C-alpha positions in Angstrom: 46.6 -1.2 -49.7 47.2 1.1 -52.8 43.9 -0.4 -54.2 42.7 0.6 -51.0 43.7 4.0 -50.9 42.9 4.7 -53.7 39.4 4.4 -54.3 38.7 5.0 -50.3 35.5 2.3 -51.5 36.3 -0.6 -49.9 34.0 -1.9 -46.9 35.5 -3.4 -43.6 34.1 -6.8 -45.1 35.4 -6.9 -48.2 38.9 -5.8 -47.1 38.7 -8.6 -44.6 37.5 -10.9 -47.3 40.2 -9.9 -49.0 42.3 -10.5 -46.5 41.7 -14.3 -46.3 40.7 -15.1 -49.9 44.7 -16.5 -50.4 43.8 -19.0 -47.9 40.5 -20.3 -49.1 42.3 -21.0 -52.9 45.0 -22.4 -51.5 42.6 -24.7 -49.5 40.3 -26.0 -51.9 42.9 -28.5 -53.4 44.4 -30.1 -51.3 46.9 -32.3 -53.1 48.7 -28.3 -53.0 50.9 -27.4 -50.1 49.5 -24.0 -48.0 51.0 -21.0 -48.4 52.0 -18.8 -46.4 49.3 -15.4 -46.0 49.1 -12.2 -43.9 46.2 -10.0 -43.4 46.5 -6.6 -42.0 42.6 -5.9 -42.1 41.4 -9.5 -40.6 39.7 -8.7 -36.5 37.7 -11.9 -36.9 38.6 -14.1 -34.6 37.9 -17.4 -36.4 40.8 -16.6 -38.2 42.4 -17.3 -34.5 42.0 -21.4 -35.3 45.1 -22.8 -36.2 43.0 -25.6 -37.2 41.1 -24.1 -40.0 44.0 -21.5 -40.8 47.2 -23.0 -39.8 49.7 -20.9 -42.2 47.6 -16.7 -41.6 49.0 -14.1 -40.0 47.8 -10.6 -39.7 48.8 -7.1 -38.6 45.5 -5.8 -37.3 45.0 -7.3 -33.8 42.1 -9.9 -33.3 38.3 -8.7 -32.5 39.1 -10.5 -28.9 41.9 -8.5 -28.1 39.5 -6.0 -26.5 38.0 -8.4 -24.9 40.8 -9.1 -22.2 41.1 -4.8 -22.0 37.3 -4.4 -21.1 37.7 -7.6 -18.9 40.3 -5.1 -16.8 38.2 -2.1 -16.9 34.9 -4.0 -15.2 37.1 -5.4 -12.3 39.0 -1.4 -12.3 35.6 -0.1 -11.6 34.1 -3.1 -9.7 31.3 -4.1 -11.9 30.4 -7.8 -11.6 28.0 -8.4 -13.9 27.3 -6.9 -17.8 25.2 -7.4 -20.5 25.7 -7.6 -24.4 24.4 -6.7 -27.3 25.6 -8.0 -30.6 25.1 -8.1 -34.1 24.1 -11.3 -36.1 27.8 -11.8 -37.7 30.3 -14.1 -37.6 33.0 -11.8 -36.3 30.5 -10.5 -33.5 28.9 -14.1 -32.4 33.2 -15.1 -32.3 33.8 -12.1 -30.1 31.3 -12.4 -27.5 31.5 -16.1 -26.4 35.8 -15.3 -25.9 34.3 -11.8 -24.0 31.9 -14.9 -22.3 34.2 -16.8 -21.2 37.3 -14.3 -20.3 34.4 -12.6 -17.8 33.3 -16.1 -16.3 37.0 -16.7 -15.3 36.7 -13.3 -13.5 33.6 -14.2 -11.8 31.9 -11.5 -13.8 28.4 -12.7 -14.7 26.7 -12.6 -17.5 23.4 -10.9 -17.1 21.5 -10.0 -20.1 22.8 -11.5 -23.8 21.4 -9.6 -27.0 21.6 -10.1 -30.5 20.0 -8.4 -33.5 19.8 -9.4 -37.4 19.0 -5.7 -39.1 16.6 -4.2 -36.4 17.9 -3.7 -33.0 15.0 -2.5 -31.5 13.3 -4.7 -30.0 16.5 -6.5 -28.1 17.3 -2.8 -26.7 14.0 -2.3 -25.7 14.9 -6.0 -23.6 18.1 -4.3 -22.0 16.1 -2.0 -21.0 13.4 -4.2 -19.2 16.1 -6.6 -17.9 17.4 -3.8 -16.2 20.9 -3.7 -17.6 23.6 -1.5 -16.8 26.8 -2.2 -18.7 26.0 -3.2 -22.0 28.9 -3.7 -24.9 27.8 -3.6 -28.1 29.5 -5.1 -31.1 28.0 -4.1 -35.0 30.1 -2.4 -37.2 29.7 1.6 -38.1 25.8 1.4 -40.0 24.3 -1.0 -37.0 25.5 1.3 -34.3 24.2 4.3 -35.5 20.4 2.5 -35.3 21.6 1.0 -31.9 22.3 4.6 -30.4 19.5 6.1 -31.8 16.7 3.3 -30.2 18.9 4.0 -27.2 18.2 7.5 -27.1 13.9 6.5 -27.6 14.4 3.9 -24.9 16.4 6.4 -22.1 18.9 3.5 -22.0 21.9 6.1 -21.5 22.5 8.8 -19.0 24.3 8.3 -15.5 22.9 4.7 -14.3 24.8 3.6 -17.8 28.2 2.4 -19.1 28.4 1.7 -22.9 31.4 -0.3 -24.4 31.6 -0.7 -28.4 34.3 -1.0 -30.8 36.9 2.3 -31.4 37.8 1.6 -34.7 34.9 3.7 -36.2 35.5 6.9 -37.4 35.4 10.4 -35.1 32.4 11.5 -36.4 30.9 8.8 -37.0 27.6 9.3 -35.1 27.6 12.4 -37.8 27.2 10.4 -40.6 24.0 11.3 -42.5 21.7 8.0 -42.4 19.0 7.7 -43.7 18.2 4.5 -42.0 17.3 6.4 -38.9 15.2 8.6 -37.5 17.5 10.2 -34.9 19.4 13.5 -35.4 23.4 13.4 -34.5 22.7 15.7 -31.9 20.5 12.7 -30.2 23.2 10.4 -30.9 25.9 12.7 -29.0 23.2 12.7 -26.3 22.9 9.1 -25.8 26.4 8.8 -26.7 28.1 11.2 -24.3 30.4 9.0 -21.4 30.6 5.3 -23.8 34.0 4.1 -23.4 35.5 2.4 -27.2 38.3 0.1 -27.3 40.5 -0.2 -30.0 44.3 -1.8 -31.0 46.8 0.8 -30.9 47.0 2.0 -34.4 50.1 4.6 -33.8 53.1 4.2 -32.2 52.6 6.3 -28.7 56.3 6.8 -28.4 57.8 9.5 -30.7 60.7 7.5 -31.6 62.8 5.8 -35.2 60.4 2.8 -36.8 62.4 0.1 -38.6 61.3 2.7 -41.4 63.3 5.6 -39.3 60.4 7.5 -39.3 58.6 7.6 -36.6 54.4 7.3 -36.6 53.6 10.4 -36.5 56.3 11.3 -39.3 54.7 8.5 -41.3 50.6 9.6 -40.8 52.2 13.2 -41.7 53.4 11.7 -44.7 50.1 9.8 -45.2 48.0 12.6 -45.1 49.9 15.4 -47.2 49.9 11.8 -49.9 46.2 11.6 -49.8 45.5 15.5 -50.2 47.9 16.4 -53.2 46.9 13.1 -55.1 43.4 12.0 -54.3 42.5 15.9 -53.0 41.2 14.7 -49.3 41.1 17.0 -46.5 38.5 15.0 -44.2 40.7 11.4 -43.5 37.9 10.3 -41.7 36.0 10.0 -44.9 38.7 7.7 -46.5 37.6 4.0 -45.9 40.1 2.1 -44.9 43.2 5.4 -43.7 42.6 3.7 -39.4 44.7 0.5 -41.0 47.1 1.9 -42.9 49.5 1.6 -40.1 48.8 -1.8 -40.4 48.6 -2.4 -43.6 52.0 -0.5 -43.6 53.9 -2.6 -41.2 52.7 -6.1 -43.1 54.1 -5.2 -46.0 57.8 -4.4 -43.8 56.7 -8.1 -41.9 56.9 -9.9 -45.0 60.1 -8.2 -47.1 61.6 -9.2 -43.2 59.9 -13.1 -42.8 60.9 -13.2 -46.6 64.6 -11.7 -46.2 65.4 -14.5 -43.4 63.7 -17.1 -45.4 66.1 -15.9 -48.0 69.3 -16.4 -45.6 68.3 -19.6 -44.8 68.0 -20.8 -48.1 71.0 -20.1 -49.2 72.6 -22.0 -47.0 71.0 -25.1 -48.4 71.7 -23.4 -51.9 68.3 -22.3 -52.5 66.3 -19.4 -53.5 63.3 -18.0 -53.6 62.7 -18.0 -57.0 62.4 -21.8 -56.6 59.0 -21.9 -53.8 56.0 -23.3 -55.4 52.9 -24.8 -54.2 54.6 -28.0 -53.5 57.6 -26.7 -52.1 56.8 -27.6 -48.0 60.4 -26.8 -47.5 60.9 -23.5 -48.6 57.1 -22.8 -47.1 58.2 -24.2 -43.4 60.9 -21.5 -43.9 59.1 -18.5 -44.3 56.1 -19.5 -41.7 59.0 -19.5 -39.2 60.3 -16.8 -40.5 56.5 -14.6 -40.3 56.8 -16.6 -37.3 59.7 -15.0 -35.3 58.9 -11.4 -36.9 59.4 -8.7 -34.1 60.4 -4.9 -35.1 59.2 -1.8 -34.8 57.0 -0.5 -36.9 55.0 2.5 -37.3 51.9 1.0 -35.2 53.8 -0.2 -32.3 55.5 -3.2 -31.6 54.8 -6.0 -34.3 55.0 -9.3 -33.7 52.5 -13.2 -33.7 51.1 -14.7 -31.0 50.9 -18.6 -32.0 47.5 -18.0 -33.3 49.3 -15.8 -35.7 47.5 -12.7 -34.0 49.1 -9.4 -33.4 50.4 -8.8 -30.0 49.7 -4.9 -29.4 48.3 -2.8 -27.0 44.9 -1.7 -26.7 43.9 1.7 -26.4 40.9 3.3 -24.0 38.9 5.6 -24.6 35.6 7.9 -23.9 33.5 10.4 -25.4 32.8 13.6 -23.8 31.0 15.9 -25.3 30.8 14.3 -28.5 34.6 13.8 -28.7 37.0 10.8 -28.2 39.3 11.6 -25.1 42.3 9.0 -24.7 41.8 7.1 -21.3 45.0 4.7 -20.6 46.5 2.1 -22.6 46.4 -1.8 -21.7 49.2 -4.4 -22.2 47.8 -7.9 -22.3 50.5 -9.6 -22.2 52.3 -7.9 -19.4 48.5 -6.9 -17.7 49.8 -3.7 -17.6 47.6 -0.8 -17.4 48.2 2.8 -18.2 45.5 5.2 -17.0 45.6 8.8 -17.2 42.6 9.2 -14.9 41.1 11.8 -17.0 38.0 9.0 -16.8 34.2 11.7 -16.7 30.8 9.9 -15.1 27.2 12.4 -15.9 26.2 11.2 -12.0 29.4 12.4 -10.8 30.6 8.5 -9.8 31.0 5.4 -10.7 27.7 4.0 -11.7 26.7 0.4 -10.2 26.6 -2.4 -12.5 22.9 -2.9 -11.8 19.9 -1.4 -9.5 21.2 -0.8 -5.6 18.5 -3.0 -3.8 18.8 -1.2 0.0 17.3 -4.1 2.5 14.2 -1.6 4.2 12.9 -3.3 7.1 9.4 -2.1 8.0 9.5 -1.7 11.3 7.0 0.0 14.3 7.4 3.6 14.0 9.3 5.0 17.2 6.9 7.5 18.2 3.8 4.9 18.6 6.1 2.4 20.3 7.0 4.4 22.7 3.8 5.7 22.7 2.4 1.9 23.5 4.9 1.0 25.9 4.3 4.2 28.5 0.6 3.3 28.2 1.5 -0.4 29.7 4.3 0.9 32.3 1.7 3.1 33.7 -0.7 0.3 33.5 1.6 -2.4 35.1 2.5 0.2 37.8 -1.8 0.9 38.4 -1.7 -3.5 38.7 1.0 -3.6 41.4 -1.7 -0.7 43.0 -4.1 -2.9 43.3 -2.8 -5.8 44.4 -1.2 -3.5 47.2 -4.7 -2.5 48.0 -6.5 -5.7 48.3 -3.4 -6.4 50.5 -3.3 -4.4 52.8 -7.0 -3.5 53.0 -7.9 -7.3 52.6 -9.7 -7.1 56.3 -12.3 -4.7 54.6 -15.8 -6.0 53.5 -15.7 -4.9 50.3 -12.4 -6.6 49.8 -12.6 -9.6 51.8 -16.2 -10.9 50.0 -14.9 -10.1 46.8 -12.2 -13.2 46.7 -8.9 -11.3 46.6 -7.0 -14.1 45.9 -8.6 -13.9 42.3 -8.1 -10.9 41.8 -5.0 -11.0 42.5 -4.7 -13.1 39.7 -6.8 -11.4 37.1 -4.6 -8.6 37.6 -1.2 -10.5 37.2 -3.1 -11.9 34.1 -3.3 -8.2 32.8 0.3 -7.3 33.9 1.7 -10.0 32.0 -0.3 -9.1 28.6 0.3 -5.4 28.9 4.3 -6.5 29.1 3.5 -8.2 25.7 3.3 -5.0 24.2 7.0 -4.8 24.2 8.1 -7.4 23.1 5.4 -7.1 20.1 6.9 -3.7 19.0 10.7 -5.6 19.4 12.0 -5.9 15.6 15.0 -5.7 14.0 15.3 -2.4 14.8 15.8 -3.4 18.8 17.3 -7.1 17.8 19.3 -8.9 15.7 17.6 -12.0 13.5 19.2 -14.3 15.9 17.4 -13.3 19.3 14.1 -12.6 16.9 13.1 -16.8 17.5 13.4 -16.2 21.1 11.3 -13.2 21.1 8.3 -14.9 19.4 8.3 -17.9 21.8 8.1 -15.2 24.7 5.4 -13.6 23.3 3.6 -17.0 22.9 3.6 -17.5 26.0 3.2 -14.5 28.0 -0.1 -13.2 25.8 -0.9 -16.6 26.4 -1.0 -17.2 30.0 -1.3 -13.8 30.7 -4.7 -13.9 28.7 -5.8 -17.2 30.6 -4.9 -16.1 34.0 -7.0 -12.3 33.6 -9.7 -14.2 31.9 -9.5 -17.4 33.5 -10.0 -15.3 37.2 -12.9 -13.5 35.6 -14.3 -16.4 34.6 -14.1 -18.7 37.7 -16.2 -16.3 39.3 -18.6 -15.8 36.7 -18.8 -19.8 36.9 -19.1 -19.7 41.1 -21.9 -17.1 40.6 -23.7 -19.1 38.6 -23.4 -22.5 40.5 -24.8 -20.8 43.6 -27.7 -19.1 42.5 -28.8 -22.0 40.5 -28.3 -24.3 43.0 -31.1 -25.1 45.7 -31.1 -22.8 49.1 -30.3 -25.3 51.3 -27.4 -27.1 49.3 -26.0 -23.6 48.8 -22.8 -22.9 51.0 -19.8 -20.6 51.9 -17.5 -20.1 48.8 -13.8 -21.3 49.1 -10.8 -20.1 47.1 -9.7 -23.9 46.6 -13.1 -24.3 44.2 -12.1 -21.4 41.9 -9.0 -22.0 41.6 -9.7 -25.0 40.3 -11.8 -23.7 37.4 -8.5 -21.9 36.4 -5.8 -24.4 37.0 -8.1 -26.7 34.2 -7.7 -24.2 31.9 -3.9 -22.9 32.7 -3.2 -26.8 32.1 -5.3 -27.1 28.8 -3.1 -23.8 27.5 0.1 -25.2 28.7 -0.4 -28.0 27.0 -0.9 -26.7 23.8 1.9 -24.4 23.8 4.6 -26.5 25.0 3.3 -29.4 22.4 3.3 -25.9 19.6 7.4 -25.5 21.1 8.1 -28.3 20.9 6.5 -30.2 17.7 7.0 -27.1 15.9 8.8 -24.0 17.2 7.8 -20.3 15.6 10.7 -19.5 13.7 11.6 -15.5 11.3 10.1 -15.1 8.3 11.0 -12.3 5.9 8.0 -11.0 4.2 9.5 -9.4 0.4 6.9 -6.8 -0.5 7.6 -4.8 -4.3 10.3 -2.8 -5.0 9.6 0.8 -4.3 11.1 4.0 -5.5 13.0 6.2 -2.7 12.3 9.8 -1.9 14.6 12.7 -1.9 17.2 11.7 -3.9 18.7 10.8 -7.3 20.9 7.4 -6.5 20.4 4.5 -8.5 18.6 2.6 -5.8 15.3 0.4 -4.5 14.3 0.3 -1.3 13.1 -3.6 -0.9 11.0 -3.4 1.4 10.9 -6.0 4.2 8.6 -6.7 7.2 9.6 -9.9 9.7 6.7 -12.1 11.2 6.7 -15.2 13.4 5.7 -18.4 11.8 6.2 -21.8 12.0 5.6 -24.3 9.5 1.7 -25.3 10.6 0.6 -21.7 12.5 -2.8 -22.2 10.8 -3.1 -25.2 12.9 -1.8 -24.0 16.5 -3.2 -20.9 15.8 -6.5 -22.5 14.8 -6.7 -24.7 17.8 -5.6 -21.9 20.5 -8.6 -19.2 19.2 -10.8 -22.5 18.8 -11.1 -23.7 23.0 -9.8 -19.7 24.1 -13.0 -18.9 22.0 -14.9 -21.5 23.6 -14.4 -20.2 26.6 -15.3 -16.8 25.2 -19.3 -17.2 24.4 -19.7 -19.9 27.7 -18.2 -16.8 29.3 -20.6 -14.0 27.9 -23.2 -16.6 28.4 -22.9 -17.3 32.0 -22.5 -13.2 32.2 -26.2 -12.6 30.7 -27.1 -15.2 33.2 -26.1 -13.4 36.6 -26.7 -10.5 35.6 -29.0 -9.1 37.9 -27.7 -11.3 40.5 -25.4 -10.1 43.9 -24.2 -12.9 46.4 -22.1 -11.6 49.4 -19.9 -14.2 48.9 -18.8 -12.9 45.6 -19.7 -8.6 45.6 -18.7 -7.2 42.6 -19.8 -10.1 40.3 -21.7 -7.6 38.3 -18.6 -5.7 38.1 -16.8 -9.1 36.9 -19.1 -9.6 34.2 -19.0 -6.2 32.8 -15.6 -7.0 32.0 -16.0 -10.3 30.6 -18.6 -8.4 28.4 -15.4 -6.1 27.0 -12.6 -8.6 27.0 -15.0 -11.1 24.4 -16.1 -8.2 22.1 -12.8 -6.8 21.6 -11.2 -9.7 21.2 -14.0 -10.9 18.5 -13.0 -7.3 16.8 -8.8 -8.2 17.5 -8.6 -11.5 16.0 -9.4 -11.0 12.7 -8.9 -7.3 11.9 -5.2 -8.6 12.8 -4.8 -11.5 10.9 -5.7 -8.7 7.8 -3.9 -5.9 8.5 -0.6 -8.5 9.2 1.7 -7.0 7.0 0.6 -3.5 7.9 3.4 -2.7 11.0 2.3 -0.4 12.8 -1.7 -0.7 12.4 -0.9 -4.4 13.2 1.0 -3.3 16.8 -1.5 -0.6 17.7 -4.1 -2.6 17.1 -3.3 -5.2 19.2 -1.9 -3.0 21.5 -5.1 -1.1 21.8 -7.2 -4.2 22.2 -4.1 -5.6 25.2 -4.8 -1.7 27.4 -8.7 -1.4 26.8 -8.9 -5.2 28.4 -6.4 -4.3 31.1 -7.4 -0.6 32.0 -11.6 -2.0 32.1 -10.8 -5.0 33.6 -9.1 -3.5 36.6 -10.9 0.0 36.4 -13.9 -1.9 37.0 -12.9 -4.5 39.8 -10.7 -1.9 42.0 -12.3 1.2 41.2 -15.4 1.3 42.8 -13.8 -0.6 45.8 -10.9 2.3 46.5 -14.1 5.0 46.1 -16.1 2.9 48.3 -12.9 2.5 51.2 -12.0 6.6 50.5 -15.3 7.3 51.1 -15.4 5.4 54.6 -11.6 5.1 55.5 -13.0 3.4 59.1 -14.5 0.1 58.7 -18.5 0.5 59.7 -21.7 -0.3 58.6 -22.2 2.0 56.4 -19.6 0.5 53.1 -21.8 -0.1 50.5 -24.9 -1.9 49.9 -24.2 -3.4 46.6 -20.7 -4.8 47.7 -22.6 -6.0 50.9 -25.8 -6.6 51.2 -27.3 -9.9 50.5 -30.8 -10.5 48.8 -33.1 -12.9 47.1 -32.2 -15.0 44.2 -32.9 -14.0 40.3 -36.3 -16.5 41.4 -36.9 -14.1 44.2 -36.2 -10.6 42.5 -39.2 -12.4 39.6 -41.7 -12.7 43.0 -41.1 -9.7 43.9 -41.6 -7.9 41.0 -44.6 -9.6 40.2 -45.9 -9.0 43.7 -45.7 -5.1 43.1 -47.8 -4.9 39.8 -50.3 -7.4 41.7 -50.4 -4.3 44.4 -50.3 -1.6 41.8 -53.8 -3.5 39.9 -55.7 -3.9 43.9 -55.1 -0.2 45.0 -57.2 1.0 41.4 -60.3 -1.5 42.4 -60.3 -0.4 45.9 -60.7 3.1 44.1 -63.2 2.8 42.1 -65.2 1.0 44.7 -64.7 4.1 47.6 -66.0 6.4 44.4 -68.8 3.4 43.7 -70.3 3.0 47.6 -69.9 7.0 48.7 -72.5 7.4 44.7 -74.5 4.4 46.0 -74.9 6.6 49.7 -75.7 9.9 48.3 -78.4 8.3 45.8 -79.5 6.2 49.0 -80.4 9.8 51.1 -82.1 11.5 48.2 -84.6 8.5 47.8 -84.6 8.7 52.1 -85.5 12.6 51.7 -88.1 11.3 48.8 -89.5 8.7 51.3 -90.1 10.8 54.3 -92.1 13.7 52.4 -94.0 10.9 50.8 -94.8 9.4 54.4 -95.7 11.8 56.8 -97.2 9.7 60.2 -94.0 7.2 60.7 -92.1 8.0 64.0 -91.3 11.4 65.1 -87.3 10.7 64.7 -88.4 10.5 60.6 -91.5 12.5 60.5 -90.3 15.5 57.5 -92.8 18.3 56.3 -92.0 19.7 53.3 -90.9 23.1 54.1 -92.8 25.1 51.5 -95.4 24.0 47.8 -92.1 23.8 46.5 -90.7 20.8 47.9 -94.7 19.0 48.0 -95.0 19.3 44.3 -90.9 18.3 43.6 -92.4 15.3 46.2 -96.0 15.1 43.8 -94.0 14.9 40.4 -91.6 12.0 41.8 -94.1 9.6 42.6 -95.9 10.3 39.7 -92.9 9.5 37.6 -91.7 6.5 39.4 -93.2 3.4 39.1 -91.3 1.4 41.7 -92.1 3.8 44.3 -96.0 3.4 44.0 -94.1 -0.8 44.5 -92.7 0.3 47.5 -95.3 2.5 49.2 -97.5 -0.6 48.7 -95.5 -2.9 50.4 -93.7 -0.8 53.4 -95.0 -3.4 56.1 -93.5 -6.4 54.4 -90.3 -6.0 56.5 -89.5 -5.1 60.3 -89.0 -1.4 61.4 -85.4 -1.8 61.7 -83.4 -4.8 60.0 -79.6 -4.7 59.4 -78.3 -5.5 55.6 -74.3 -5.9 55.7 -72.9 -4.8 52.4 -69.8 -6.4 51.6 -67.8 -4.7 47.9 -66.3 -7.1 45.3 -62.7 -7.9 46.6 -60.0 -9.9 44.6 -59.0 -12.9 46.4 -56.1 -12.2 46.1 -56.3 -9.2 48.1 -55.8 -9.9 52.4 -57.8 -6.4 52.0 -61.6 -6.6 53.2 -64.0 -3.8 53.8 -67.3 -4.7 55.4 -69.7 -1.8 55.1 -73.2 -2.0 57.0 -76.1 0.3 56.9 -78.8 0.4 59.8 -82.4 1.1 57.7 -85.8 1.2 58.8 -88.8 0.2 57.4 -89.3 2.6 55.8 -85.7 2.4 53.6 -86.7 -1.1 52.7 -89.6 0.0 51.6 -88.5 2.7 49.1 -85.3 0.1 48.0 
């Protein structure tokens, strides 16, 4: 001890080696009886092993003395998981192993373990990466500066983190210049703010006289004065081994007391201590027994040894606040008594959690969207009920009776079921418990599937009947019976019930929670992460069941749109609203084809998925009910009394599709015939004009005809014109030469060209004389 204080340069490692040197020297020769050794600066937990060091005692507490204190603090602040980082030294490895055993017994987990030899950079980074919050660090002073310099760089400090380190460093250890780090003292101070340090109580805390008749404070004052006067030390933190001085002082007293007690016992056997040698087993045993029973009040506190030779001492707990250590309390492991001063300070104002708090953030349908869709669904349900009542009250009207009102009621009932399903689709864990969710899943599947079957099945049965009637022979057509319509609907409904029942029995739906990537909360500085969760209805083989349902319903949709296209121009008295039913089928098919695949793609977006499905149901329901019932409502409102003025579109029976096409062809042919007749009339008029002109010319040439045919040129001009015409026309000469060939009067029929398909024929008769024939 004197040598240590004099030089002030003996390191902690050298002191430990000196403290155990005698043990190894005594063990080299197994024939020599081991002597009793006493150390004052050794803290390695390995020295507590009685198999390796059976006669070793120490006044310096073992490093494991800090672990019960740490576990006590972990429990006090409610921490259930910690992280460790250690320098790769035997003393620290043993300490961490002991800590892990103790926290395991206290149900506290060690989530991260890191160690390093010379460079703690990677170890600190791993702590940061693995979200370590409560960190226990065991390393020497020089490595402590490296660790916290790296912690400063990694931002591994502040209100989210709590560090526990060894407390036997000097109070200003972080201010010491160290060329091996590139952090300033202020940066280290910032990184160290709020950390805890645990160390054995070095000085007795009460102002009472010890065995040496000095209080602990008097001992400290005398030591400081001695160092100042003899060695010119003003800053005691610069004296290596200064914190262990009370342990060394009490070690001398412990040894003296043990030897004194041994001497008294040996005197009973007429022996002296001077008779001791390394072959004296009986004297060694007496010294060991006296040392083991040593107990007194020293300047470092109560001095006593455990069965492992370890010092039984209190632990002091400190916290750094604004660069200085503040005492927070003491812990007595023997009595499990924690004396707490309640001066701890937390950077965030409260105890930080031992890990990032993960708060469940269920993704639910927004209230505004949910209630808006429910409002429209309720309106649609009310309209559906109105349509059923309207059907019943006006069942005697022709426009209602000839529209198969019972099938229309089935369609409306299906729409109401689908609209009610909107409420079920929006129910999630904000409204119902997880236990009820599977039941809601089953209700969704049944109501939506059966609602679609009733609504679409009713329209499909009507369009099927219309197609059957229009393709049948006229003599085979008969009155539509309601049982025929319901037969088609019953077949579809039976398939639906069979598939749903099999699904529910063999592979029932259950609640599945989809977990998304954690998110940072908005407008809060709490150390929490939000864990988005989204509920789904699923089963083990849901893809197969959806494939079956989509498959046969898709076939119905395709077949329905084919029938609607084929009967697009057909109107039947038995089903007077077939055209509107076809339009409804078009809308349903288009919306289903768009909605089904898109909802599978956006299933993890609760608002978009709910809105898309709800809008599709609303549009299908409103369009179907509107197209089927609005024209009837308008017609009856215009003609409140039953009479012959009801709309033709809903009461008139017209030709079939083939008759319609034949009618169109006849209209085209009629237009062609009219055009031909017009051209023939223009040609006849032209011929009549030419004939009159030629007749005038003939009469001018032939002057001896009957009195009715004589035409005398009125002047010379007319005569000259006639002569000129005769000279220019050789045919006129021929006609004059053969004028006696035909009779004077002859009737020649003139029949213009006519189309064979035309029922119109004209016979034009002209009465001409022999002069006319001769002219022609």
